[in-house]
N, C-alpha and C positions, 0 to 999 in steps of 0.2 A: 767385320767384312760383310758386304752384301752379296746376295745370290739372287739372281732373277730366274724364275722358272721359264724353261723353253717349251713347256707343254706337259701333257699327261704322262709322258714316258720317264719323267724324273730328271731329265737333262737340265743342267743349270749353266748360266753364264755368270762368271765371277772375274774380278780383277786377277791378273796374273802378275805376281810381284817377285822381287829378288829372293825372298826367303823360300820360294818354291822352285829353286833351281834344280834340286834333285828330281823333283816330280817332272819338270820340263824335260830334263835329260832322259829319264826313263821313257817318257812319252815319245820323244824323238827317236830313241833307240828302237822302239816298237814299230815305228812307221817310217823310218829313215828313207828307204828306197821309194816308197809310195809318195811321201811328201816331197821328196827331192826330184821327182819326175819333171816338175815344172818350176819349182822355186828353190832358192838357195838357202833357205833356213837350215836344213840339215847340214850344210857345209859350214854354217856359222856356229851352230850349237853341236859341238863335238865332244865336249867333256864338261865337268862340273864348273870349271872356271869360265868357260865360254858361255855356258848356260846362264850363269850368274851375271856376266857382263852384258849379255843380250837383254835380260830382264831389267838390269840396272839402267841400260840405255833408254828403255821405255818408261821406267820410273822417272827418269830425268825429263823425258819428253812430256809426261803427264804434268810434272811440276812446272814446266815452262809453257804448258798449254799448246804443245806442238805435235802431240801424238798420244795414242792410248792403246793399251793391250789388254785383252780379255781372254780367259780360258773357257773352254767348253768342257764340262764334266758330265759324264754319263755313268750311272751306277757308282758314283764316288771316285771315278778314275778320269784323269785329264785325257781327253781324246782329240782335242783340236783347239783352235783359237781363231779369233777375229781381231782386227786391229784397225786403227787409223794410222797408217804409215806416215801420213802427213796430216796436219790439222792446222788450218790458218783461219782462226776466228775473225781476225780483222778484215780479211778479204772474203770470208764466207765460203772457203773451199776446203775440202778434205779428200783424201784418198783412202778408201777402205780396202781391206784384203783379208785373206783367210788361209787356213791350212787344216788338214784333218788326217787322222791315221786311218788305215783301211778298215778296221773293225767298226768304225762309226760312219762310214760312207753310205750314201743312199738313204739316209733317214731324215733328211731335211734339216739337220742341225745347223748347218752353215747359213741357210736361208733364214731360219728363225732367229739365229743370233744376229745376223746382219740387220734384220728388220728392227731389232731392239736398238742397236747402236746408231743406225741411220736415223731412226725416229728421234732418239735423244739429240743427235747432232742438229737436226733440222728444227725440232720443236723447242728444245731447251737452250741450244747454243746459237741458233740463228744461222746455221750453215745453209748456204743457198745451193751449192753444187757439191755432190758427192761423186767422185770418180772411182772407177774400177778398172784396173789394168790386168790383162791376162794374156798369156801366150796363146797364139792362134791355135795351138795344138792342145790346149787345156780345156777340153770340151765341158767337163763338169763345172769349172769356174765360169765359163761363158754362160752355161745354163743358169747358174745362180744369178748372174747379172740380168738375164732375161726375166727370171722369176721376181726379181726386185723391181721390175718395171723400168730398168735402165734402157737407154738408147745407145746403140752402137754409133760412135762418132767417127771412127776411122781405124786405120792400121798404121802403126809405126813399123816400117820395114827394117828388118835386121838391126833393131836398136838395142837389143839386150844380149850382150855376150854371156852365154851360160854354158859353163863346163866346156869351153873351147869352141862352141858353135854359136853363131849369131841367130837369135830367134826374133820372129815378128811378134809384136804386141798389139792386141786389140784394146781400144779405149772405149769404155762405156761410161755413161754418167746419167744421173737423175738430178733434176732441179727441184728445189723446194716446192714450187706450185704443182709439179707433176706428182711428187711424193704425196702431198696432201690430197690431191684429186683421186689418186689411186686408193688411199686409205678410206676416203669418203664413199667410194663406190663398192 
């Protein structure tokens, strides 16, 4: 398995795979309320079987080239993840996303990990457009989109039913030429 360093603090980005279901569940249990404030992952990963099913779904997406899932480890502990929820190489589009437990928040891990996966998508796979969707109330996620050089394209009003309430979603995106120009400067 590969691990990509995310900086001098020892954090690493690695594939997150079905055999790591127990580790994912323990991580989710540590951060369930925090992670679940804006995204439904904690409602999906509730026990060992559901953790394994979630990881298997992304292994299948990787095998069919329609998505990817990576974990962020700090001090040897899984503390978050980044993913391509969708990945359409033929059309050159992908949607990136993330989550993080509270102990790892505010350290720049998500931004650093997203830079790695977006750079891979653009430079290695020819993705032209990477999208980022976030609840209008998820200010940390919106801040990541800004740090990644994404442009806010609009708001989908009340498009996401989440725990019985309809939430608005901001759409951010970066295009390959913008990504390359920002890297060069």
